[in-house]
C-alpha positions as CSV (number, residue, x, y, z in Angstrom):
1,M,35.4,20.3,-80.3
2,R,38.4,20.4,-81.7
3,E,38.4,21.5,-85.6
4,I,41.5,20.0,-88.1
5,G,43.5,23.1,-89.1
6,I,42.2,25.6,-86.5
7,P,44.7,26.5,-83.8
8,H,43.5,26.3,-80.3
9,P,43.5,29.3,-78.5
10,R,46.4,30.4,-76.0
11,L,46.2,30.8,-72.6
12,P,46.8,34.2,-71.2
13,L,50.5,34.5,-70.1
14,P,51.1,34.7,-66.3
15,E,52.1,37.8,-64.6
16,A,55.9,38.8,-64.8
17,G,57.7,36.3,-63.0
18,Q,54.9,33.9,-62.1
19,R,54.1,30.3,-63.1
20,D,51.0,28.7,-64.7
21,D,49.0,26.8,-62.5
22,P,49.9,23.4,-63.0
23,A,46.3,22.0,-62.6
24,G,45.0,24.8,-64.6
25,F,47.8,24.6,-67.5
26,L,46.7,20.6,-67.6
27,A,43.0,21.3,-67.9
28,W,44.0,23.9,-70.9
29,L,46.0,21.0,-72.5
30,S,43.5,18.5,-72.6
31,D,41.3,20.8,-74.3
32,A,43.9,21.9,-76.9
33,I,45.2,18.3,-77.3
34,P,42.4,16.2,-77.0
35,M,44.5,13.0,-76.6
36,V,45.5,14.4,-73.1
37,E,42.6,13.4,-71.4
38,H,43.3,9.7,-72.1
39,L,47.1,9.5,-70.9
40,G,46.5,9.1,-67.4
41,I,48.3,11.9,-66.2
42,R,46.8,12.0,-62.4
43,E,49.2,15.7,-61.6
44,M,51.7,17.7,-63.0
45,R,54.3,19.6,-60.6
46,W,57.7,21.3,-60.1
47,E,59.7,19.8,-58.2
48,G,63.3,20.4,-57.0
49,K,64.6,24.1,-56.8
50,G,67.4,26.0,-59.2
51,E,69.1,24.5,-61.6
52,G,67.9,21.0,-60.6
53,E,64.1,21.7,-60.9
54,Q,62.3,19.4,-63.1
55,L,58.5,19.2,-64.5
56,V,57.1,15.8,-63.0
57,W,53.8,13.6,-64.0
58,Q,52.3,11.4,-61.8
59,L,50.4,8.9,-64.3
60,S,48.0,5.9,-64.4
61,L,49.2,2.9,-66.1
62,T,45.8,1.3,-67.0
63,P,45.2,4.0,-70.1
64,N,48.3,2.6,-71.5
65,L,48.5,-1.3,-71.3
66,N,49.7,-3.0,-74.1
67,D,48.8,-6.4,-75.0
68,K,51.4,-8.0,-72.0
69,G,49.5,-6.3,-69.2
70,T,52.6,-3.7,-69.4
71,G,53.3,-0.1,-70.5
72,F,52.2,0.5,-74.3
73,G,55.7,1.8,-75.6
74,G,54.0,4.0,-78.0
75,G,51.9,5.7,-75.4
76,L,54.9,5.9,-72.9
77,T,57.1,7.9,-76.3
78,A,54.2,10.1,-76.7
79,Q,53.7,11.0,-73.0
80,S,57.7,11.4,-73.0
81,T,57.4,13.7,-75.9
82,L,54.5,15.8,-74.5
83,L,56.4,16.3,-71.0
84,G,59.2,17.6,-72.9
85,W,56.8,20.1,-74.9
86,C,55.3,21.3,-71.7
87,W,58.7,22.0,-70.0
88,T,59.3,23.9,-72.7
89,T,56.3,25.9,-72.9
90,L,55.6,26.5,-69.1
91,W,59.2,27.8,-69.3
92,L,58.7,30.4,-72.1
93,R,55.3,31.3,-70.6
94,E,57.2,32.1,-67.2
95,H,59.7,34.4,-69.1
96,G,57.0,36.1,-71.0
97,F,56.9,34.5,-74.3
98,A,54.0,33.3,-76.1
99,R,55.3,31.5,-78.6
100,D,54.9,27.9,-80.3
101,V,57.2,24.9,-79.6
102,V,57.4,22.0,-81.9
103,V,59.6,18.8,-81.1
104,A,62.7,18.7,-83.6
105,K,64.4,15.4,-82.6
106,A,63.2,12.5,-79.8
107,T,64.8,9.1,-79.1
108,Q,63.8,6.6,-76.3
109,R,65.5,3.8,-74.3
110,F,63.2,1.3,-72.7
111,L,65.0,-0.4,-70.3
112,A,62.5,-2.2,-68.0
113,P,59.0,-3.3,-68.7
114,V,56.4,-0.6,-66.8
115,T,54.4,-3.1,-64.3
116,G,52.8,-0.4,-62.4
117,D,51.4,3.3,-62.0
118,Y,54.5,5.6,-62.5
119,R,56.1,8.6,-62.5
120,M,57.8,11.1,-65.5
121,T,60.6,13.8,-65.0
122,C,61.8,16.7,-67.3
123,A,64.5,18.6,-67.1
124,P,67.2,20.0,-69.3
125,E,70.1,18.0,-70.1
126,S,72.5,20.5,-69.8
127,L,72.1,23.1,-66.6
128,K,73.2,25.8,-69.2
129,G,70.4,24.5,-71.3
130,P,67.7,27.5,-69.8
131,D,70.3,30.5,-69.8
132,S,71.3,29.0,-73.7
133,L,67.3,29.1,-74.6
134,S,67.2,32.6,-73.2
135,E,70.2,34.1,-75.0
136,Q,69.2,32.1,-78.5
137,L,65.8,33.8,-77.9
138,Q,67.0,37.2,-77.3
139,S,69.9,37.4,-80.4
140,R,68.0,35.2,-83.1
141,G,64.3,35.4,-82.0
142,R,64.3,31.6,-82.1
143,G,65.9,28.8,-80.0
144,R,66.4,24.8,-79.2
145,I,66.7,23.2,-76.1
146,A,67.5,19.5,-75.2
147,L,65.5,18.2,-72.5
148,V,65.8,14.4,-71.0
149,Q,62.8,12.6,-69.6
150,Q,62.8,9.5,-67.3
151,L,60.1,7.5,-66.3
152,W,60.2,5.2,-63.1
153,S,57.8,2.5,-61.7
154,N,58.6,2.0,-57.8
155,D,62.5,2.4,-57.9
156,T,63.1,1.3,-61.4
157,L,63.9,3.4,-64.4
158,C,62.0,1.8,-67.2
159,L,62.6,4.5,-69.8
160,E,64.9,7.0,-70.7
161,A,63.6,9.9,-73.7
162,R,66.0,13.0,-74.8
163,G,64.3,15.3,-77.1
164,D,65.1,18.7,-78.7
165,Y,62.6,21.4,-78.6
166,A,62.4,23.9,-81.2
167,V,60.9,27.4,-80.0
168,L,59.6,29.0,-83.4
169,P,59.8,32.6,-84.3
170,T,57.0,34.6,-84.0
171,G,55.2,35.6,-87.0
């Protein structure tokens, strides 16, 4: 049981140049943030290669239904924000950084109702984003990256979100 004001223990960093196991990270995340187990996340994985790579979640709509029987905007917003936090945290961990990440700014555009199970993707807004973040961390000990999340139900883009994620300095 989590206690207010007590940070959850961090996962040990993966071996240099390795990635966290997505299922293991998702299990840790469910312990660290209790609401995660209620978001309907069925799977988390990396998709694509190189600069076009993105973090992907497969989700069930049922836990996020609104009174109209479609996706609840507040829940979808929480998911998009958390997906960006996960992208940033996993990227940092892969590069040997155990750092705190916070969302600094987030916006969403709802484009169509979500009427079935769905997929959310997250990738840097700019292909240079990860390199810029790395340079910021090396030179200033902190940094920021802009990410874009998209929610797809079948072949319909239902939500597009953008978030700026800040990596806090140590100490």
